[in-house]
N, CA, C, O and the ligand as a Tripos MOL2 file, in Angstrom:
@<TRIPOS>MOLECULE
protein
  281   279    71     0     0
PROTEIN
NO_CHARGES

@<TRIPOS>ATOM
      1 N         -17.3780    4.2390    5.2460 N.3       1 MET1
      2 CA        -16.1790    3.4920    4.8430 C.3       1 MET1
      3 C         -14.9340    4.2620    5.2730 C.2       1 MET1
      4 O         -14.7350    5.4060    4.8650 O.2       1 MET1
      5 N         -14.1360    3.6640    6.0580 N.am      2 ALA2
      6 CA        -12.9400    4.3400    6.5730 C.3       2 ALA2
      7 C         -11.7380    4.0410    5.6890 C.2       2 ALA2
      8 O         -11.4200    2.8870    5.4030 O.2       2 ALA2
      9 N         -11.0940    5.0940    5.2730 N.am      3 ARG3
     10 CA         -9.8860    4.9130    4.4730 C.3       3 ARG3
     11 C          -8.6660    5.2520    5.3110 C.2       3 ARG3
     12 O          -8.6330    6.2660    6.0080 O.2       3 ARG3
     13 N          -7.6790    4.3980    5.2340 N.am      4 SER4
     14 CA         -6.4390    4.6640    5.9550 C.3       4 SER4
     15 C          -5.7140    5.8310    5.3200 C.2       4 SER4
     16 O          -5.6770    5.9710    4.0980 O.2       4 SER4
     17 N          -5.1470    6.6550    6.1570 N.am      5 LYS5
     18 CA         -4.4140    7.8180    5.6770 C.3       5 LYS5
     19 C          -2.9770    7.7740    6.1590 C.2       5 LYS5
     20 O          -2.6570    7.2130    7.2070 O.2       5 LYS5
     21 N          -2.1360    8.3810    5.3630 N.am      6 CYS6
     22 CA         -0.7460    8.5150    5.7560 C.3       6 CYS6
     23 C          -0.6700    9.3270    7.0540 C.2       6 CYS6
     24 O          -1.2740   10.3950    7.1510 O.2       6 CYS6
     25 N           0.0660    8.8280    8.0450 N.am      7 PRO7
     26 CA          0.1540    9.5530    9.3220 C.3       7 PRO7
     27 C           0.8930   10.8780    9.2050 C.2       7 PRO7
     28 O           0.7980   11.7150   10.1030 O.2       7 PRO7
     29 N           1.6180   11.0820    8.1310 N.am      8 VAL8
     30 CA          2.3870   12.3150    7.9660 C.3       8 VAL8
     31 C           1.6240   13.3400    7.1290 C.2       8 VAL8
     32 O           1.4430   14.4760    7.5670 O.2       8 VAL8
     33 N           1.1690   12.9560    5.9210 N.am      9 CYS9
     34 CA          0.5930   13.9380    5.0020 C.3       9 CYS9
     35 C          -0.9050   13.7430    4.7760 C.2       9 CYS9
     36 O          -1.5440   14.6040    4.1710 O.2       9 CYS9
     37 N          -1.4720   12.6530    5.2390 N.am     10 GLY10
     38 CA         -2.9060   12.4420    5.0840 C.3      10 GLY10
     39 C          -3.3210   11.8440    3.7510 C.2      10 GLY10
     40 O          -4.5130   11.6620    3.5020 O.2      10 GLY10
     41 N          -2.3720   11.5400    2.9020 N.am     11 SER11
     42 CA         -2.6910   10.9210    1.6110 C.3      11 SER11
     43 C          -3.3430    9.5590    1.8230 C.2      11 SER11
     44 O          -3.0420    8.8530    2.7850 O.2      11 SER11
     45 N          -4.2430    9.2020    0.9060 N.am     12 GLU12
     46 CA         -4.9030    7.8980    0.9990 C.3      12 GLU12
     47 C          -4.3420    6.9080   -0.0020 C.2      12 GLU12
     48 O          -4.8500    5.7970   -0.1470 O.2      12 GLU12
     49 N          -3.2950    7.3180   -0.6870 N.am     13 LYS13
     50 CA         -2.7050    6.4400   -1.7080 C.3      13 LYS13
     51 C          -1.3430    5.9510   -1.2500 C.2      13 LYS13
     52 O          -0.5020    6.7050   -0.7630 O.2      13 LYS13
     53 N          -1.1720    4.6560   -1.4320 N.am     14 PHE14
     54 CA          0.0700    4.0200   -0.9850 C.3      14 PHE14
     55 C           0.5740    3.0770   -2.0590 C.2      14 PHE14
     56 O          -0.1180    2.8060   -3.0400 O.2      14 PHE14
     57 N           1.7670    2.5890   -1.8680 N.am     15 HIS15
     58 CA          2.2350    1.5330   -2.7480 C.3      15 HIS15
     59 C           3.1870    0.6110   -2.0090 C.2      15 HIS15
     60 O           3.7940    0.9780   -1.0030 O.2      15 HIS15
     61 N           3.2940   -0.5810   -2.5340 N.am     16 VAL16
     62 CA          4.2980   -1.5240   -2.0660 C.3      16 VAL16
     63 C           5.1850   -1.8600   -3.2550 C.2      16 VAL16
     64 O           4.8040   -1.6640   -4.4090 O.2      16 VAL16
     65 N           6.3670   -2.3660   -2.9560 N.am     17 LYS17
     66 CA          7.2950   -2.7190   -4.0160 C.3      17 LYS17
     67 C           7.2570   -4.2160   -4.2710 C.2      17 LYS17
     68 O           7.0280   -5.0300   -3.3760 O.2      17 LYS17
     69 N           7.4890   -4.5340   -5.5200 N.am     18 ASN18
     70 CA          7.6230   -5.9400   -5.8830 C.3      18 ASN18
     71 C           8.9150   -6.4750   -5.2570 C.2      18 ASN18
     72 O           9.9910   -5.9450   -5.5340 O.2      18 ASN18
     73 N           8.8280   -7.5090   -4.4230 N.am     19 PRO19
     74 CA         10.0490   -8.0180   -3.7600 C.3      19 PRO19
     75 C          11.0960   -8.5110   -4.7610 C.2      19 PRO19
     76 O          12.2800   -8.5950   -4.4360 O.2      19 PRO19
     77 N          10.6600   -8.8330   -5.9650 N.am     20 ASP20
     78 CA         11.5910   -9.3290   -6.9790 C.3      20 ASP20
     79 C          12.1360   -8.2160   -7.8650 C.2      20 ASP20
     80 O          13.1020   -8.4170   -8.6000 O.2      20 ASP20
     81 N          11.5120   -7.0410   -7.7920 N.am     21 ASP21
     82 CA         11.9190   -5.9360   -8.6570 C.3      21 ASP21
     83 C          11.5590   -4.6210   -7.9710 C.2      21 ASP21
     84 O          10.4030   -4.1990   -7.9940 O.2      21 ASP21
     85 N          12.5450   -3.9830   -7.3660 N.am     22 GLN22
     86 CA         12.2970   -2.8020   -6.5520 C.3      22 GLN22
     87 C          11.7620   -1.6200   -7.3630 C.2      22 GLN22
     88 O          11.2600   -0.6560   -6.7850 O.2      22 GLN22
     89 N          11.8610   -1.6810   -8.6760 N.am     23 TYR23
     90 CA         11.3540   -0.5920   -9.5000 C.3      23 TYR23
     91 C           9.9040   -0.8180   -9.9180 C.2      23 TYR23
     92 O           9.2800    0.0430  -10.5380 O.2      23 TYR23
     93 N           9.3920   -1.9690   -9.5740 N.am     24 ASP24
     94 CA          8.0180   -2.3240   -9.9180 C.3      24 ASP24
     95 C           7.1620   -2.1060   -8.6730 C.2      24 ASP24
     96 O           7.3490   -2.7780   -7.6580 O.2      24 ASP24
     97 N           6.2250   -1.1660   -8.7550 N.am     25 ILE25
     98 CA          5.4160   -0.8680   -7.5810 C.3      25 ILE25
     99 C           3.9380   -1.1240   -7.8560 C.2      25 ILE25
    100 O           3.4880   -1.1080   -9.0020 O.2      25 ILE25
    101 N           3.2050   -1.3570   -6.7870 N.am     26 TYR26
    102 CA          1.7630   -1.6100   -6.8740 C.3      26 TYR26
    103 C           1.0530   -0.5780   -6.0130 C.2      26 TYR26
    104 O           1.2370   -0.5390   -4.7960 O.2      26 TYR26
    105 N           0.2400    0.2590   -6.6530 N.am     27 GLU27
    106 CA         -0.4680    1.2960   -5.9140 C.3      27 GLU27
    107 C          -1.7860    0.7570   -5.3720 C.2      27 GLU27
    108 O          -2.4410   -0.0810   -5.9920 O.2      27 GLU27
    109 N          -2.1490    1.2550   -4.2130 N.am     28 PHE28
    110 CA         -3.4120    0.8160   -3.6270 C.3      28 PHE28
    111 C          -3.9420    1.8510   -2.6480 C.2      28 PHE28
    112 O          -3.2270    2.7520   -2.2100 O.2      28 PHE28
    113 N          -5.2210    1.6930   -2.3190 N.am     29 GLU29
    114 CA         -5.8280    2.4040   -1.2010 C.3      29 GLU29
    115 C          -6.1950    1.3520   -0.1700 C.2      29 GLU29
    116 O          -6.2770    0.1610   -0.4730 O.2      29 GLU29
    117 N          -6.4090    1.8050    1.0330 N.am     30 CYS30
    118 CA         -6.7600    0.8810    2.1080 C.3      30 CYS30
    119 C          -8.1090    1.2930    2.6740 C.2      30 CYS30
    120 O          -8.2240    2.3070    3.3630 O.2      30 CYS30
    121 N          -9.1230    0.5010    2.3760 N.am     31 ARG31
    122 CA        -10.4830    0.7980    2.8300 C.3      31 ARG31
    123 C         -10.9280   -0.2170    3.8650 C.2      31 ARG31
    124 O         -10.9840   -1.4180    3.6000 O.2      31 ARG31
    125 N         -11.2390    0.2840    5.0380 N.am     32 ASP32
    126 CA        -11.6360   -0.5980    6.1390 C.3      32 ASP32
    127 C         -10.6400   -1.7340    6.3300 C.2      32 ASP32
    128 O         -11.0190   -2.8750    6.5950 O.2      32 ASP32
    129 N          -9.3680   -1.4060    6.1900 N.am     33 GLY33
    130 CA         -8.3340   -2.4070    6.4070 C.3      33 GLY33
    131 C          -8.1110   -3.3360    5.2370 C.2      33 GLY33
    132 O          -7.2270   -4.1920    5.2820 O.2      33 GLY33
    133 N          -8.9280   -3.1730    4.1540 N.am     34 GLU34
    134 CA         -8.7790   -4.0250    2.9770 C.3      34 GLU34
    135 C          -7.9290   -3.3020    1.9380 C.2      34 GLU34
    136 O          -8.1340   -2.1180    1.6670 O.2      34 GLU34
    137 N          -6.9900   -4.0140    1.3690 N.am     35 VAL35
    138 CA         -6.1440   -3.4400    0.3290 C.3      35 VAL35
    139 C          -6.8800   -3.4720   -1.0040 C.2      35 VAL35
    140 O          -7.3250   -4.5280   -1.4540 O.2      35 VAL35
    141 N          -7.0040   -2.3010   -1.6310 N.am     36 CYS36
    142 CA         -7.6740   -2.2080   -2.9240 C.3      36 CYS36
    143 C          -6.6720   -1.6780   -3.9470 C.2      36 CYS36
    144 O          -6.3140   -0.5000   -3.9250 O.2      36 CYS36
    145 N          -6.2310   -2.5450   -4.8310 N.am     37 PHE37
    146 CA         -5.2550   -2.1300   -5.8360 C.3      37 PHE37
    147 C          -5.9120   -1.2850   -6.9110 C.2      37 PHE37
    148 O          -7.0670   -1.4930   -7.2830 O.2      37 PHE37
    149 N          -5.1360   -0.3240   -7.4000 N.am     38 GLU38
    150 CA         -5.6570    0.6150   -8.3870 C.3      38 GLU38
    151 C          -5.8260   -0.0410   -9.7480 C.2      38 GLU38
    152 O          -6.8250    0.1670  -10.4360 O.2      38 GLU38
    153 N          -4.8550   -0.8180  -10.1150 N.am     39 GLU39
    154 CA         -4.8730   -1.3960  -11.4470 C.3      39 GLU39
    155 C          -5.6340   -2.7100  -11.4320 C.2      39 GLU39
    156 O          -5.8480   -3.3210  -10.3850 O.2      39 GLU39
    157 N          -6.0270   -3.1160  -12.5990 N.am     40 ASP40
    158 CA         -6.6630   -4.4150  -12.7180 C.3      40 ASP40
    159 C          -5.5910   -5.4890  -12.7450 C.2      40 ASP40
    160 O          -5.0090   -5.7890  -13.7870 O.2      40 ASP40
    161 N          -5.3510   -6.0440  -11.6030 N.am     41 LEU41
    162 CA         -4.3280   -7.0630  -11.5020 C.3      41 LEU41
    163 C          -4.9910   -8.4320  -11.3830 C.2      41 LEU41
    164 O          -5.9630   -8.6050  -10.6490 O.2      41 LEU41
    165 N          -4.4600   -9.3760  -12.1010 N.am     42 ALA42
    166 CA         -4.9130  -10.7490  -11.9050 C.3      42 ALA42
    167 C          -4.5010  -11.1890  -10.5020 C.2      42 ALA42
    168 O          -3.5010  -10.7200   -9.9580 O.2      42 ALA42
    169 N          -5.2780  -12.0840   -9.9350 N.am     43 ASP43
    170 CA         -5.0120  -12.4950   -8.5580 C.3      43 ASP43
    171 C          -3.5790  -12.9370   -8.3390 C.2      43 ASP43
    172 O          -2.9680  -12.6200   -7.3190 O.2      43 ASP43
    173 N          -3.0460  -13.6730   -9.3070 N.am     44 GLU44
    174 CA         -1.6950  -14.1930   -9.1090 C.3      44 GLU44
    175 C          -0.6370  -13.1030   -9.2500 C.2      44 GLU44
    176 O           0.5210  -13.3050   -8.8840 O.2      44 GLU44
    177 N          -1.0400  -11.9360   -9.7850 N.am     45 GLU45
    178 CA         -0.0920  -10.8320   -9.9180 C.3      45 GLU45
    179 C          -0.0690   -9.9260   -8.6970 C.2      45 GLU45
    180 O           0.8820   -9.1690   -8.5000 O.2      45 GLU45
    181 N          -1.1000   -9.9990   -7.8850 N.am     46 CYS46
    182 CA         -1.1700   -9.1250   -6.7210 C.3      46 CYS46
    183 C          -0.1300   -9.5550   -5.6920 C.2      46 CYS46
    184 O          -0.0310  -10.7340   -5.3530 O.2      46 CYS46
    185 N           0.6340   -8.6020   -5.2060 N.am     47 PRO47
    186 CA          1.5840   -8.9510   -4.1630 C.3      47 PRO47
    187 C           0.8520   -9.2780   -2.8700 C.2      47 PRO47
    188 O          -0.1920   -8.6930   -2.5790 O.2      47 PRO47
    189 N           1.3780  -10.1850   -2.1140 N.am     48 GLN48
    190 CA          0.8180  -10.4800   -0.8030 C.3      48 GLN48
    191 C           1.2200   -9.3690    0.1590 C.2      48 GLN48
    192 O           2.4020   -9.0610    0.3070 O.2      48 GLN48
    193 N           0.2440   -8.7810    0.7980 N.am     49 ILE49
    194 CA          0.5350   -7.7440    1.7820 C.3      49 ILE49
    195 C           0.1010   -8.2520    3.1400 C.2      49 ILE49
    196 O          -1.0670   -8.5790    3.3540 O.2      49 ILE49
    197 N           1.0390   -8.3140    4.0400 N.am     50 ASP50
    198 CA          0.6730   -8.6500    5.4150 C.3      50 ASP50
    199 C           1.1270   -7.5160    6.3290 C.2      50 ASP50
    200 O           1.6230   -6.4920    5.8600 O.2      50 ASP50
    201 N           0.9570   -7.7020    7.6050 N.am     51 GLU51
    202 CA          1.1980   -6.5890    8.5350 C.3      51 GLU51
    203 C           2.6450   -6.1280    8.5400 C.2      51 GLU51
    204 O           2.9370   -5.0070    8.9570 O.2      51 GLU51
    205 N           3.5430   -6.9710    8.0880 N.am     52 ASN52
    206 CA          4.9570   -6.6070    8.1080 C.3      52 ASN52
    207 C           5.4770   -6.0970    6.7680 C.2      52 ASN52
    208 O           6.6580   -5.7730    6.6410 O.2      52 ASN52
    209 N           4.5970   -6.0230    5.7670 N.am     53 THR53
    210 CA          5.0220   -5.5540    4.4510 C.3      53 THR53
    211 C           5.3720   -4.0680    4.5060 C.2      53 THR53
    212 O           4.6030   -3.2610    5.0270 O.2      53 THR53
    213 N           6.5210   -3.7170    3.9720 N.am     54 GLU54
    214 CA          6.9300   -2.3090    3.9240 C.3      54 GLU54
    215 C           6.0090   -1.5630    2.9660 C.2      54 GLU54
    216 O           5.8860   -1.9250    1.7960 O.2      54 GLU54
    217 N           5.3700   -0.5250    3.4730 N.am     55 THR55
    218 CA          4.3790    0.2300    2.7160 C.3      55 THR55
    219 C           4.8450    1.6720    2.5790 C.2      55 THR55
    220 O           5.3440    2.2660    3.5350 O.2      55 THR55
    221 N           4.6790    2.2300    1.3850 N.am     56 PHE56
    222 CA          5.1780    3.5740    1.0960 C.3      56 PHE56
    223 C           4.0200    4.4970    0.7640 C.2      56 PHE56
    224 O           3.0770    4.0980    0.0800 O.2      56 PHE56
    225 N           4.0910    5.7320    1.2470 N.am     57 CYS57
    226 CA          3.1390    6.7610    0.8540 C.3      57 CYS57
    227 C           3.4620    7.2190   -0.5670 C.2      57 CYS57
    228 O           4.6280    7.3480   -0.9400 O.2      57 CYS57
    229 N           2.4150    7.4620   -1.3530 N.am     58 ASN58
    230 CA          2.6350    7.9460   -2.7170 C.3      58 ASN58
    231 C           3.0610    9.4050   -2.7610 C.2      58 ASN58
    232 O           3.6810    9.8460   -3.7290 O.2      58 ASN58
    233 N           2.7340   10.1450   -1.7280 N.am     59 THR59
    234 CA          2.8800   11.5930   -1.7700 C.3      59 THR59
    235 C           4.1140   12.1010   -1.0340 C.2      59 THR59
    236 O           4.7780   13.0260   -1.5030 O.2      59 THR59
    237 N           4.4220   11.5100    0.1030 N.am     60 CYS60
    238 CA          5.5730   11.9810    0.8700 C.3      60 CYS60
    239 C           6.5390   10.8320    1.0960 C.2      60 CYS60
    240 O           6.4250    9.7760    0.4740 O.2      60 CYS60
    241 N           7.4740   11.0460    1.9760 N.am     61 ALA61
    242 CA          8.5540   10.0730    2.1640 C.3      61 ALA61
    243 C           8.2330    9.0340    3.2240 C.2      61 ALA61
    244 O           9.0820    8.2120    3.5700 O.2      61 ALA61
    245 N           6.9970    9.0690    3.7470 N.am     62 TRP62
    246 CA          6.6540    8.1310    4.8110 C.3      62 TRP62
    247 C           6.6870    6.6960    4.3070 C.2      62 TRP62
    248 O           6.1960    6.4020    3.2170 O.2      62 TRP62
    249 N           7.2530    5.8260    5.0840 N.am     63 HIS63
    250 CA          7.0860    4.3930    4.8570 C.3      63 HIS63
    251 C           7.2540    3.6730    6.1730 C.2      63 HIS63
    252 O           8.0250    4.0850    7.0400 O.2      63 HIS63
    253 N           6.5140    2.5870    6.3030 N.am     64 ASP64
    254 CA          6.5500    1.8080    7.5460 C.3      64 ASP64
    255 C           5.8550    0.4890    7.2610 C.2      64 ASP64
    256 O           5.4130    0.2360    6.1410 O.2      64 ASP64
    257 N           5.7650   -0.3310    8.2630 N.am     65 LYS65
    258 CA          5.0460   -1.5910    8.0770 C.3      65 LYS65
    259 C           3.5500   -1.3140    7.8330 C.2      65 LYS65
    260 O           2.9820   -0.3580    8.3600 O.2      65 LYS65
    261 N           2.9460   -2.1710    7.0300 N.am     66 PHE66
    262 CA          1.5210   -2.0150    6.7010 C.3      66 PHE66
    263 C           0.6740   -1.9340    7.9750 C.2      66 PHE66
    264 O          -0.3270   -1.2180    8.0150 O.2      66 PHE66
    265 N           1.0690   -2.6510    8.9880 N.am     67 ASP67
    266 CA          0.3560   -2.6750   10.2650 C.3      67 ASP67
    267 C           0.1270   -1.2680   10.8310 C.2      67 ASP67
    268 O          -0.8630   -1.0260   11.5210 O.2      67 ASP67
    269 N           1.0380   -0.3550   10.5370 N.am     68 LYS68
    270 CA          0.9560    1.0030   11.0970 C.3      68 LYS68
    271 C          -0.1440    1.8400   10.4370 C.2      68 LYS68
    272 O          -0.5100    2.8980   10.9500 O.2      68 LYS68
    273 N          -0.6630    1.3730    9.3140 N.am     69 LEU69
    274 CA         -1.6960    2.1180    8.6040 C.3      69 LEU69
    275 C          -3.0560    2.0150    9.2770 C.2      69 LEU69
    276 O          -3.9030    2.8950    9.1210 O.2      69 LEU69
    277 N          -3.2610    0.9440   10.0200 N.am     70 LYS70
    278 CA         -4.6010    0.6810   10.5230 C.3      70 LYS70
    279 C          -4.9590    1.6070   11.6910 C.2      70 LYS70
    280 O          -6.0600    1.5170   12.2350 O.2      70 LYS70
    281 ZN          2.4050   10.7440    3.1840 Zn       71 ZN71
@<TRIPOS>BOND
     1     1     2 1
     2     2     3 1
     3     3     4 2
     4     3     5 am
     5     5     6 1
     6     6     7 1
     7     7     8 2
     8     7     9 am
     9     9    10 1
    10    10    11 1
    11    11    12 2
    12    11    13 am
    13    13    14 1
    14    14    15 1
    15    15    16 2
    16    15    17 am
    17    17    18 1
    18    18    19 1
    19    19    20 2
    20    19    21 am
    21    21    22 1
    22    22    23 1
    23    23    24 2
    24    23    25 am
    25    25    26 1
    26    26    27 1
    27    27    28 2
    28    27    29 am
    29    29    30 1
    30    30    31 1
    31    31    32 2
    32    31    33 am
    33    33    34 1
    34    34    35 1
    35    35    36 2
    36    35    37 am
    37    37    38 1
    38    38    39 1
    39    39    40 2
    40    39    41 am
    41    41    42 1
    42    42    43 1
    43    43    44 2
    44    43    45 am
    45    45    46 1
    46    46    47 1
    47    47    48 2
    48    47    49 am
    49    49    50 1
    50    50    51 1
    51    51    52 2
    52    51    53 am
    53    53    54 1
    54    54    55 1
    55    55    56 2
    56    55    57 am
    57    57    58 1
    58    58    59 1
    59    59    60 2
    60    59    61 am
    61    61    62 1
    62    62    63 1
    63    63    64 2
    64    63    65 am
    65    65    66 1
    66    66    67 1
    67    67    68 2
    68    67    69 am
    69    69    70 1
    70    70    71 1
    71    71    72 2
    72    71    73 am
    73    73    74 1
    74    74    75 1
    75    75    76 2
    76    75    77 am
    77    77    78 1
    78    78    79 1
    79    79    80 2
    80    79    81 am
    81    81    82 1
    82    82    83 1
    83    83    84 2
    84    83    85 am
    85    85    86 1
    86    86    87 1
    87    87    88 2
    88    87    89 am
    89    89    90 1
    90    90    91 1
    91    91    92 2
    92    91    93 am
    93    93    94 1
    94    94    95 1
    95    95    96 2
    96    95    97 am
    97    97    98 1
    98    98    99 1
    99    99   100 2
   100    99   101 am
   101   101   102 1
   102   102   103 1
   103   103   104 2
   104   103   105 am
   105   105   106 1
   106   106   107 1
   107   107   108 2
   108   107   109 am
   109   109   110 1
   110   110   111 1
   111   111   112 2
   112   111   113 am
   113   113   114 1
   114   114   115 1
   115   115   116 2
   116   115   117 am
   117   117   118 1
   118   118   119 1
   119   119   120 2
   120   119   121 am
   121   121   122 1
   122   122   123 1
   123   123   124 2
   124   123   125 am
   125   125   126 1
   126   126   127 1
   127   127   128 2
   128   127   129 am
   129   129   130 1
   130   130   131 1
   131   131   132 2
   132   131   133 am
   133   133   134 1
   134   134   135 1
   135   135   136 2
   136   135   137 am
   137   137   138 1
   138   138   139 1
   139   139   140 2
   140   139   141 am
   141   141   142 1
   142   142   143 1
   143   143   144 2
   144   143   145 am
   145   145   146 1
   146   146   147 1
   147   147   148 2
   148   147   149 am
   149   149   150 1
   150   150   151 1
   151   151   152 2
   152   151   153 am
   153   153   154 1
   154   154   155 1
   155   155   156 2
   156   155   157 am
   157   157   158 1
   158   158   159 1
   159   159   160 2
   160   159   161 am
   161   161   162 1
   162   162   163 1
   163   163   164 2
   164   163   165 am
   165   165   166 1
   166   166   167 1
   167   167   168 2
   168   167   169 am
   169   169   170 1
   170   170   171 1
   171   171   172 2
   172   171   173 am
   173   173   174 1
   174   174   175 1
   175   175   176 2
   176   175   177 am
   177   177   178 1
   178   178   179 1
   179   179   180 2
   180   179   181 am
   181   181   182 1
   182   182   183 1
   183   183   184 2
   184   183   185 am
   185   185   186 1
   186   186   187 1
   187   187   188 2
   188   187   189 am
   189   189   190 1
   190   190   191 1
   191   191   192 2
   192   191   193 am
   193   193   194 1
   194   194   195 1
   195   195   196 2
   196   195   197 am
   197   197   198 1
   198   198   199 1
   199   199   200 2
   200   199   201 am
   201   201   202 1
   202   202   203 1
   203   203   204 2
   204   203   205 am
   205   205   206 1
   206   206   207 1
   207   207   208 2
   208   207   209 am
   209   209   210 1
   210   210   211 1
   211   211   212 2
   212   211   213 am
   213   213   214 1
   214   214   215 1
   215   215   216 2
   216   215   217 am
   217   217   218 1
   218   218   219 1
   219   219   220 2
   220   219   221 am
   221   221   222 1
   222   222   223 1
   223   223   224 2
   224   223   225 am
   225   225   226 1
   226   226   227 1
   227   227   228 2
   228   227   229 am
   229   229   230 1
   230   230   231 1
   231   231   232 2
   232   231   233 am
   233   233   234 1
   234   234   235 1
   235   235   236 2
   236   235   237 am
   237   237   238 1
   238   238   239 1
   239   239   240 2
   240   239   241 am
   241   241   242 1
   242   242   243 1
   243   243   244 2
   244   243   245 am
   245   245   246 1
   246   246   247 1
   247   247   248 2
   248   247   249 am
   249   249   250 1
   250   250   251 1
   251   251   252 2
   252   251   253 am
   253   253   254 1
   254   254   255 1
   255   255   256 2
   256   255   257 am
   257   257   258 1
   258   258   259 1
   259   259   260 2
   260   259   261 am
   261   261   262 1
   262   262   263 1
   263   263   264 2
   264   263   265 am
   265   265   266 1
   266   266   267 1
   267   267   268 2
   268   267   269 am
   269   269   270 1
   270   270   271 1
   271   271   272 2
   272   271   273 am
   273   273   274 1
   274   274   275 1
   275   275   276 2
   276   275   277 am
   277   277   278 1
   278   278   279 1
   279   279   280 2
@<TRIPOS>SUBSTRUCTURE
     1 MET1         2 RESIDUE 1 A MET
     2 ALA2         6 RESIDUE 1 A ALA
     3 ARG3        10 RESIDUE 1 A ARG
     4 SER4        14 RESIDUE 1 A SER
     5 LYS5        18 RESIDUE 1 A LYS
     6 CYS6        22 RESIDUE 1 A CYS
     7 PRO7        26 RESIDUE 1 A PRO
     8 VAL8        30 RESIDUE 1 A VAL
     9 CYS9        34 RESIDUE 1 A CYS
    10 GLY10       38 RESIDUE 1 A GLY
    11 SER11       42 RESIDUE 1 A SER
    12 GLU12       46 RESIDUE 1 A GLU
    13 LYS13       50 RESIDUE 1 A LYS
    14 PHE14       54 RESIDUE 1 A PHE
    15 HIS15       58 RESIDUE 1 A HIS
    16 VAL16       62 RESIDUE 1 A VAL
    17 LYS17       66 RESIDUE 1 A LYS
    18 ASN18       70 RESIDUE 1 A ASN
    19 PRO19       74 RESIDUE 1 A PRO
    20 ASP20       78 RESIDUE 1 A ASP
    21 ASP21       82 RESIDUE 1 A ASP
    22 GLN22       86 RESIDUE 1 A GLN
    23 TYR23       90 RESIDUE 1 A TYR
    24 ASP24       94 RESIDUE 1 A ASP
    25 ILE25       98 RESIDUE 1 A ILE
    26 TYR26      102 RESIDUE 1 A TYR
    27 GLU27      106 RESIDUE 1 A GLU
    28 PHE28      110 RESIDUE 1 A PHE
    29 GLU29      114 RESIDUE 1 A GLU
    30 CYS30      118 RESIDUE 1 A CYS
    31 ARG31      122 RESIDUE 1 A ARG
    32 ASP32      126 RESIDUE 1 A ASP
    33 GLY33      130 RESIDUE 1 A GLY
    34 GLU34      134 RESIDUE 1 A GLU
    35 VAL35      138 RESIDUE 1 A VAL
    36 CYS36      142 RESIDUE 1 A CYS
    37 PHE37      146 RESIDUE 1 A PHE
    38 GLU38      150 RESIDUE 1 A GLU
    39 GLU39      154 RESIDUE 1 A GLU
    40 ASP40      158 RESIDUE 1 A ASP
    41 LEU41      162 RESIDUE 1 A LEU
    42 ALA42      166 RESIDUE 1 A ALA
    43 ASP43      170 RESIDUE 1 A ASP
    44 GLU44      174 RESIDUE 1 A GLU
    45 GLU45      178 RESIDUE 1 A GLU
    46 CYS46      182 RESIDUE 1 A CYS
    47 PRO47      186 RESIDUE 1 A PRO
    48 GLN48      190 RESIDUE 1 A GLN
    49 ILE49      194 RESIDUE 1 A ILE
    50 ASP50      198 RESIDUE 1 A ASP
    51 GLU51      202 RESIDUE 1 A GLU
    52 ASN52      206 RESIDUE 1 A ASN
    53 THR53      210 RESIDUE 1 A THR
    54 GLU54      214 RESIDUE 1 A GLU
    55 THR55      218 RESIDUE 1 A THR
    56 PHE56      222 RESIDUE 1 A PHE
    57 CYS57      226 RESIDUE 1 A CYS
    58 ASN58      230 RESIDUE 1 A ASN
    59 THR59      234 RESIDUE 1 A THR
    60 CYS60      238 RESIDUE 1 A CYS
    61 ALA61      242 RESIDUE 1 A ALA
    62 TRP62      246 RESIDUE 1 A TRP
    63 HIS63      250 RESIDUE 1 A HIS
    64 ASP64      254 RESIDUE 1 A ASP
    65 LYS65      258 RESIDUE 1 A LYS
    66 PHE66      262 RESIDUE 1 A PHE
    67 ASP67      266 RESIDUE 1 A ASP
    68 LYS68      270 RESIDUE 1 A LYS
    69 LEU69      274 RESIDUE 1 A LEU
    70 LYS70      278 RESIDUE 1 A LYS
    71 ZN71       281 GROUP 0 **** ****
């Protein structure tokens, strides 16, 4: 199982921001290109992540489009 890593620090944990609330973040790992959220989120609560979604590293200051993680 391949996990995506941050290109800068190698962390496997990332998050995206809620487009409606920049202080609300959703943490996830990326396994074989699949987004796996850490918390138990109901389907309707999960943010839609596509290749253009701004994705942030949990550990360092890296952020870029989700597409760059693959
Ligand atoms: Zn990083």
